[in-house]
N, C-alpha and C positions, 0 to 999 in steps of 0.2 A: 545354620551358617553355611553348610555345604550346598544345600538346596537353593539358597539365595544366590550363591555364586553361579550355579548352573542356570538359574532363571535369568540372570543378567548376561552371562557369557553366551548362551545358546543363540539368542537373536543376533548378537553382534557377529558371531561366526557365520551364521546363515546369510546375513546381509553381505559379509565379506566374500563368501563363496559365490553368491549370485553376481556381485559386482565383478569378480574375477572372471566368471563365465562370460559375462557380457563383453568384457575387454578382449577375451580370447576370440569371441565371435567376430568382433570388429577388426582386430588386428591380424588374426591368423586365417580368417575365412576358410575353415577346413571343409565346408560342405559345398557340394556341387548341386546345380538344379536337378531335382528329382530325388535327392536324399531326403530322409525323414525330417531332419532338423533344418533344412534349407529355408523354409518359410520364416522360422524364427530368426535365423541369421539375416535374412533379407530385411525383415522388419527392424532389427537393431541397426543395420547399416543405414537404412533410410532415415531412421530417427536421428542418427548422428549427423546426417546431412541437414536435416531440418533444424537442428540445434545450432547450426552455423549462423552467426549474426551478419557477417558481411556477404554480399552477393558474390564477390570473387572467390571467397573460400567455399561457398556452396557449389559454385560451378566447378571448381577444382575437384571437390569431393565427388560430384556426379561423374566427372570424367574418370576418376579413379575407379568408380564402380563399373563404368562401361569397359575399362581396360580389363578388370577382373573377369567380367562375363565373357569377353572375347578370348 
């Protein structure tokens, strides 16, 4: 019974932590160019831009990225 709970809960917790980490990278953008995890942050940010359906929203998010880099 206990091992069944662990088998069910462990993947859920892992997915939740990964999802939280991705949100942190998108919203907090803690890494600067040259940092070890910056390429991952950059990939996540551009993925968020590409997931935008409207052109206006996509352009707005590109400008947000430009502002962050400056």
